[in-house]
N, C-alpha and C positions, 0 to 999 in steps of 0.2 A: 447355457452358456456363460462364465463369471464375467461383470462386466467391470468391475472395480474394486481397489482393496477392503471397503466397507463390507461389500456383500460378501468378499472372501472370510475377512476377518468372523462373521455373522455364522456363516459357513463351519468355520474351524471349530468355535468354541461349542455350535451345537456338535460339530464331529469327539469332539472332547465329553461331549455330556450322554454323547450312544445317543443324540437322537436326530440324526439323518438318516433320509434314506438311501437304499443302496443308489439312486442314480444321483445323488448331492454328493455321495463317496465317488462315486465315477466321477464325477465334474471335477470335483476338487483334486484327483489322480491326476486326471489329463491334462488341468490348470496345472501343476506343478512339473508335471513331464514337458509341457511344452513353455512354459518362463521357470526363470531363476528366483528363487524363493528370497525373500527380503529377510535379514540378519533374525528379525522375530519370528521368521515363521518357518526355517533351516528344519530343526525338530521336527515339527510337524508335518513337515511337508517328506521327508524322509520316513517317518512314521506311515503316513497315508501311501506313499509308493513301497510298504512292505509291505499293506495289506492290500495294495493295487497292482502288482506288478504291469499286470497288462490288462487295462480295466475292461476294453471289450470281453474279455474272456472269464470275467469274473462276472460279471451284471448279473448273474443268477442267485436272485437273496439265497437259498440253498446252500451255494455254493463259499454265502459270504459265512453264514451259519457255521459251516464244516470250519470254516479257517479260524473264526474266534474259538470255537470250542476247541481246535488242535494251538490255540495258543493259547490261551484259559488252562489246559493240560498240562501242558508245558512249562508252563510256569506255576502253576501247582507244584509239581511232582521236583523241578529245582528248590521252591521252598520248604517241600519236605526236606528233600535232601541235606537243604543248609542247617534245619531245624534238628534231622538228628546227627550230624556232625558237633554241633552244637554241643547238644544234650548227651554225648555218647564219649567226647573228648576228654582225655585223661586231665586233672584239673591239679595244681597243688594246692597244698593245704593253704587254706585262708581267700582264695579265689573264691569270687561270686557262680552260684551257677547264675544260668540265662533267664530262671524265671526269679531268681531274687533281683537282675537288675530289671528285668518288667515291671515286675512289681515296686520299685522304686520308681522307675519312669511313669506307672501310673497313678503313685502319689504323687509327685509334683505337679504333672498334669491337673491331677486336680484338687490341686490347691490353690490355682489360677487358673481353671478352666477357659474363662471366658477372654481371658489374655495369650495366653501360651498357645503357638501355633505349632510346635514340633519338639518334640527333646532327642537330643543325639545321646547314645552310648558309646564309650572309648573306653573301654578295658586296658587297664595299666596296670599290669602284675595284678598284686592282690587290690588292688584300687578301680576303681571305677569313674571317669569325668563324666559328669552329665552336663550337654548344655541345652540346655530351655530357649529358645526361639521364639522374641515374643510377637505379636501381630502388628507392633508399632515399628520392630527392626531393631530392635536394640536383642542383648541377650544374656542371660546368667548364668554362670557356671558352678558347678556342685563335685563334692568328690565324695565318693561312698566310700566306708569302709568298716571293716568288720573291728569289732571292741573285742581286744586280744583277754579281758577276763572273760567275758560270758558268754561270746560271739554274736553280738546282735550287731545288726547294722546302723550304722550312721548315716547321716547324710551332712556335710559339713558344704555353708556356701562358701562361695571364695568372691574377695572383691575384685572386681573389675578397672 
């Protein structure tokens, strides 16, 4: 039985790290089935309730493993389809390939890997806008362009 928010938050943190037992996950599912989730817990409550729509039926550890394997398989298939579409979609002259974008994102990440939290790439015709989100909450924007003369890639920093 979950007694208070502090205990619930600890269980949620462990759930997100895949460090909970089946019984603890069932406890969380039962809690969110019978209590309204607080605003900061709403997304996790939906996730747990998707994992355990009827906790009493899913108490078997083998059933839990099967559900996670199915979820992983669906995610893997969706990612594979997305990658195939990206790689085989026709591109106009000058557009970057997905691999070029990924390489540039890795390059930016490696330049300051201690402070960069994530990088988002947004294709814009023959350019790609790269936005680096820093761990301190700030962000930096770069534009990836192709040199018209030799076809090389340049990354230009933008002032914010």
